[in-house]
C-alpha positions, -999 to +999 in steps of 0.1 A: -615-288-249-601-285-284-626-304-305-626-299-343-657-277-339-640-254-314-608-253-335-629-238-363-646-214-340-613-202-328-600-199-363-631-178-373-629-156-342-592-158-332-587-121-335-614-115-310-597-139-286-621-168-293-609-195-270-625-210-239-615-189-209-608-211-179-613-181-156-650-182-164-653-218-154-652-214-117-657-246-096-674-228-067-691-196-081-698-167-058-734-163-047-741-134-071-729-153-101-738-189-092-741-213-122-750-249-121-722-274-126-746-294-146-744-267-173-735-287-204-727-256-223-696-251-203-687-289-207-675-287-171-700-306-150-676-320-126-650-311-102-633-344-092-608-332-067-584-349-044-570-383-042-570-408-015-576-406+022-567-443+024-587-451+054-565-474+074-581-506+085-598-500+117-596-523+147-628-525+168-620-540+202-644-566+214-625-576+246-590-590+245-563-577+221-569-607+199-607-601+196-608-574+169-627-571+137-607-556+109-628-534+087-611-532+053-605-498+038-627-489+008-613-496-026-596-466-043-615-449-071-590-437-096-591-402-110-615-401-140-634-431-128-658-414-104-694-409-116-699-381-091-676-361-068-685-344-035-663-314-027-659-303+008-658-267+018-624-252+012-606-219+015-579-230-009-564-201-028-577-213-062-613-221-051-636-191-047-658-191-016-691-208-018-722-193-002-730-224+018-695-227+031-693-192+046-656-189+037-644-218+059-629-253+055-651-283+063-644-297+097-632-333+103-666-341+118-683-328+087-660-349+064-668-380+084-705-373+084-704-367+046-686-400+041-712-419+062-740-402+043-726-410+009-720-446+017-754-449+032-772-439+001-788-469-017-780-454-051-742-454-043-722-484-053-688-473-039-672-443-023-636-432-016-625-401+004-595-382-009-573-359+011-552-329-002-518-347-004-532-377-024-552-353-046-520-334-053-501-365-062-528-375-087-530-339-100-493-339-108-495-373-125-525-363-146-509-330-157-473-341-159-468-326-193-482-291-183-454-276-162-469-241-161-501-256-145-481-277-121-462-246-110-494-227-105-510-251-081-500-260-045-512-289-024-532-265-002-552-254-032-569-287-034-601-294-015-609-327+003-634-347-018-653-379-020-653-398-053-683-421-058-697-445-083-735-447-088-755-478-094-768-483-129-802-467-134-800-446-102-814-411-101-783-389-099-802-358-093-818-371-062-783-381-049-770-346-057-799-328-041-796-348-009-758-343-006-759-306-013-780-301+018-754-316+041-732-293+063-696-288+051-702-297+014-693-270-010-703-287-043-715-320-058-706-327-094-715-352-120-683-361-139-696-383-168-700-355-194-666-340-186-648-374-188-663-381-222-649-348-235-615-355-220-611-387-239-596-368-269-570-350-247-539-368-260-532-350-293-506-323-288-517-296-313-508-259-314-528-235-336-508-204-346-531-176-360-517-148-381-526-112-378-553-100-402-560-067-418-576-042-393-568-064-363-578-051-329-551-071-311-521-055-295-500-084-307-507-072-343-499-035-335-533-022-325-533+006-299-560+019-276-563+048-252-568+040-214-605+044-219-605+017-245-609+039-276-591+025-306-562+047-317-546+024-343-556-008-361-532-036-363-517-048-396-520-081-414-490-105-414-468-099-445-458-126-469-422-125-457-433-128-420-455-158-430-426-175-448-402-169-419-427-182-394-432-214-414-395-220-415-391-213-378-419-238-369-405-265-391-371-261-374-385-264-338-373-298-323-407-304-307-426-303-340-438-334-357-457-319-386-471-285-397-498-275-421-506-240-434-542-230-438-551-200-459-583-180-457-601-201-483-592-234-468-602-221-433-635-210-447-641-243-465-634-262-433-656-238-413-684-242-437-683-280-434-683-278-396-712-255-394-732-266-424-764-267-403-760-232-390-772-210-419-772-178-399-736-182-389-725-191-425-744-162-439-727-138-415-692-151-423-670-143-453-638-158-465-620-125-455-632-130-419-610-161-416-575-158-402-547-177-419-530-201-395-504-228-391-517-261-376-488-276-357-487-311-343-460-317-316-442-349-310-458-371-283-446-362-248-426-331-259-424-298-242-452-275-254-447-244-233-414-234-250-425-235-286-458-217-277-440-190-259-415-186-288-443-185-315-463-159-296-434-135-298-430-137-336-439-108-359-472-113-376-486-137-350-520-129-335-521-158-310-507-193-305-530-216-287-521-250-272-553-270-275-547-296-248-541-268-222-578-259-226-585-296-218-560-295-190-578-266-174-611-285-177-594-316-161-580-296-132-614-282-125-635-314-130-613-338-112-594-316-086-616-286-080-590-260-090-590-234-117-554-220-121-551-184-134-551-185-172-519-164-174-501-190-153-516-222-167-519-217-204-499-187-213-462-195-208-437-168-214-444-136-233 
C-alpha cells in the first residue's frame, strides 16, 4: 500500500530500504512464525483466493427422467466483494505449508464438507466456491497491468477457496473460529480491512530516491565484506546526475508528470504527516531526508520498463512503484499467493 503516510516513511528511510516487504506478509505462516491474519499492522487481513467453481445445476432424480428438481448454482461473488474467505489446504509453490494442513492439499471430500459447513452457518448470507482455474483467470484480470507478477504466478500456485458474505451484525470471530477447526482448511481471512486499503490502488506513481551522503546502499557505491562489515560508504548524487536524471524522466513516454522534492521540502511534508509523533520528529533532521523525484505515469501505461531504467541510473538509490506494493497485498488478500519480491516488484536490474 502506498498511502501518503507510507510515502513519507519511505522518503525518510529509503536508504535503509524502507518499503513494505511482501516476503514478510506470508498468507500461511510456518508454525514457528505464525502470525494472525487479523493483524491490522500488516494491513493484510485477508487472502481472497481463487475464483469460481461454478457448481453446475444438480439434477436430483425422483423417479422418471422428467421428475427432477434443479438446484440452482450459487451466485458468483466477485473478487473484492467477499467479507471473508476460506482457504483450503494447498501445496502450491507460493503458499508455505500450514501446520494444520500437514503439507498436503485438501481432498475433494474436505472441500465439499467445508462448503456445506459455510452455507449452514446462520451468520453467512452467501457463499461461493472457487477453483484454481477460475481464480487464475480473476488473478490475471485484477493484475493485468503488472506483467512481472503475472509471470511469477502459475495456476497451480492458487489454492481452492470459498468466498462468503456475512450478515450485518454477525459475529465474524465466531465464524472464523468455527471454520478454522474444520479438516482441510488452511486459513480463514477477514477481507474488509484489506479491501478498504486497496481502494486507492489506481494511481500509477513511481518514487525515485537519490543517493545521500554516507549511503549504505550498494546502488550508491557502498561496499561490504562477506561478513557484512562496511568497507566503503556510498556517495551522494551529484548535481549533474540529478539534472540528467530529471531530463531522462521527463523524456520517458510513460510519464505524465514529474516533481522534484529536495531535502527541505521532504522534511516539511514529513513533519506535516507526523505532526503528532513528537519522538519521531525530534529524531529526524532535514539532512536525514533523501531528495527524490515523484513521478506520475500515464493511466494504463507500462510501469516495469521505466522503473527498471531508472534503477540503473547513476545517483539513484532506489525506484519504487507504489501500486506494486498494493498489488502484492491484493495477490495475498484475494488469491492467497505471495510472489517473490524480486520477481513481482523488481523488474530488470
